[in-house]
C-alpha distance (Angstrom), angle and dihedral (degrees) to the residues before:
residue distance angle dihedral
M1 . . .
D2 3.78 . .
R3 3.77 117.7 .
L4 3.80 108.7 -89.2
S5 3.76 122.3 -141.4
F6 3.80 105.2 -130.3
P7 3.83 121.4 -168.1
D8 3.79 113.5 -101.9
D9 3.80 93.8 -121.7
L10 3.81 91.0 53.9
I11 3.81 91.8 50.2
R12 3.82 91.1 48.7
A13 3.81 92.0 48.6
Q14 3.81 91.5 50.7
Q15 3.82 91.4 47.3
Q16 3.81 89.9 50.3
W17 3.81 88.8 48.3
H18 3.81 90.8 55.5
T19 3.80 91.9 46.7
T20 3.80 92.2 49.1
Y21 3.79 92.3 46.1
R22 3.82 91.5 51.8
A23 3.81 90.5 49.1
L24 3.79 90.4 51.1
A25 3.82 92.4 46.0
A26 3.81 93.1 52.6
P27 3.79 117.2 107.4
R28 3.81 110.7 -85.3
P29 3.82 97.1 -6.5
R30 3.77 120.3 -158.9
R31 3.80 122.9 -127.9
T32 3.81 93.5 18.8
T33 3.79 94.1 169.1
E34 3.80 91.4 53.2
L35 3.81 91.3 46.8
R36 3.81 92.7 48.8
R37 3.79 91.6 49.9
R38 3.79 91.3 48.5
L39 3.80 90.8 48.8
M40 3.80 90.9 51.6
A41 3.81 92.8 47.3
L42 3.80 91.5 49.7
S43 3.81 91.1 46.6
V44 3.80 90.5 54.3
R45 3.81 92.1 46.4
I46 3.82 91.3 50.9
Y47 3.81 95.8 42.6
W48 3.81 95.1 50.6
H49 3.81 97.9 38.7
P50 3.83 112.0 135.8
F51 3.81 90.7 -125.5
W52 3.81 89.8 77.7
S53 3.82 89.0 63.6
T54 3.80 92.6 59.5
P55 3.82 123.2 89.7
D56 3.84 90.5 -106.8
G57 3.78 91.3 51.4
W58 3.81 98.0 48.8
S59 3.78 94.1 81.1
P60 3.82 116.9 88.4
A61 3.79 85.3 -140.0
A62 3.81 88.6 68.0
R63 3.81 90.8 64.3
V64 3.79 90.4 48.7
E65 3.80 90.6 48.9
L66 3.81 91.3 51.1
R67 3.80 91.1 52.6
R68 3.80 91.5 45.6
L69 3.80 91.6 48.3
T70 3.81 93.9 50.6
A71 3.81 102.6 34.4
G72 3.79 94.3 82.9
D73 3.78 115.3 -169.5
D74 3.80 93.3 -6.9
W75 3.81 91.4 74.9
A76 3.81 92.8 51.4
D77 3.81 90.7 49.8
A78 3.82 91.7 52.8
A79 3.81 94.2 50.0
């Protein structure tokens, strides 16, 4: 797959989603309600982003590529 050009705000939202998810997944996290709400808000922002309505965003592979691009070391560990 060719490298997609994702909007900066979508990349930042996905990066924040990963950071929030890791914080929530940590043993005995603090402020779980706040973290869950933030995770939900970021999920909605990512899911409904206008990029997904463009020809580049129609492919399910684009969502996978965004997660791969923003996951950092987590993606390498899973592979």
